[in-house]
C-alpha positions as CSV (number, residue, x, y, z in Angstrom):
1,X,23.1,-1.2,-0.6
2,X,20.1,-1.8,0.7
3,X,16.8,-2.8,-1.8
4,X,13.7,-0.8,-2.0
5,X,10.6,-1.4,-4.0
6,X,7.7,1.2,-5.3
7,X,4.4,0.8,-6.1
8,X,1.7,3.5,-6.7
9,X,-2.0,2.9,-4.8
10,X,-5.1,4.2,-4.8
11,X,-6.9,4.5,-1.7
12,X,-10.3,4.5,-1.0
13,X,-11.2,5.4,2.6
14,X,-14.9,4.8,4.7
15,X,-15.0,0.8,3.1
16,X,-16.5,-2.0,4.4
17,X,-13.7,-3.8,5.0
18,X,-9.7,-3.5,4.6
19,X,-9.1,-5.0,1.5
20,X,-7.2,-4.7,-2.2
21,X,-9.8,-4.6,-4.8
22,X,-7.4,-5.1,-7.8
23,X,-5.7,-2.6,-10.0
24,X,-7.1,0.5,-12.1
25,X,-4.6,2.5,-13.9
26,X,-1.0,1.1,-13.0
27,X,-2.5,1.7,-9.5
28,X,-3.2,-0.8,-6.4
29,X,-6.7,0.1,-5.1
30,X,-6.8,-0.5,-1.8
31,X,-10.0,-0.1,0.3
32,X,-9.9,0.8,3.9
33,X,-12.5,1.3,7.0
34,X,-10.4,4.3,8.1
35,X,-11.5,7.6,7.6
36,X,-9.2,9.9,5.8
37,X,-9.3,12.5,8.7
38,X,-6.2,12.7,11.3
39,X,-3.6,10.5,8.9
40,X,-6.3,6.8,10.4
41,X,-6.5,6.2,6.3
42,X,-2.7,6.4,5.8
43,X,-1.7,4.6,9.2
44,X,-4.3,1.9,8.5
45,X,-2.8,1.6,4.9
46,X,0.8,1.1,6.2
47,X,-0.2,-1.4,8.7
48,X,-2.2,-3.3,5.6
49,X,0.6,-2.8,3.5
50,X,2.9,-4.5,6.3
51,X,0.9,-7.4,6.3
52,X,0.5,-8.0,2.7
53,X,4.0,-8.2,2.2
54,X,5.1,-9.8,5.6
55,X,7.2,-7.1,6.6
56,X,7.4,-4.8,10.0
57,X,5.9,-1.7,9.7
58,X,9.1,0.4,9.7
59,X,9.6,-0.6,6.9
60,X,6.9,0.2,5.0
61,X,7.3,4.3,3.8
62,X,4.7,6.9,2.4
63,X,7.1,8.5,-0.2
64,X,4.4,10.6,-1.8
65,X,0.4,11.6,-2.0
66,X,0.1,11.9,2.5
67,X,-3.3,14.1,1.9
68,X,-4.5,12.5,-1.7
69,X,-5.7,9.2,-2.2
70,X,-3.0,8.7,-4.9
71,X,-0.4,7.8,-3.3
72,X,3.6,6.3,-3.4
73,X,4.8,3.6,-0.7
74,X,8.1,2.2,-1.0
75,X,9.4,-0.6,1.2
76,X,12.4,-0.8,2.3
77,X,14.5,-4.4,2.6
78,X,12.1,-6.4,0.1
79,X,13.5,-6.9,-3.3
80,X,11.8,-6.2,-6.8
81,X,10.8,-9.0,-7.6
82,X,9.4,-10.0,-4.6
83,X,7.2,-7.4,-4.8
84,X,5.7,-7.8,-8.4
85,X,5.9,-11.3,-7.3
86,X,3.1,-10.4,-4.9
87,X,1.5,-8.0,-6.9
88,X,0.8,-10.6,-9.1
89,X,-1.3,-12.6,-6.8
90,X,-3.8,-9.6,-6.9
91,X,-4.1,-9.9,-10.8
92,X,-5.9,-13.6,-10.3
């Protein structure tokens, strides 16, 4: 069975730069320069997450929240322990 790690993200579109700015209420706060129109913010979020975790874009899936700021992403092929280790870098 293939490993898949899920996590919650709060997306803030129209930011000055693409970046993770910490955590809020159990969600990763992801600021994106892309606007929240024509699926641009979702595509930008997938690209950013893929780069951050070092996985192909095809491994990053938007599970829930296509039209919401509160989203759940899944990364196929990434173990939960690897996800937690990488997310711990955010809290430093």
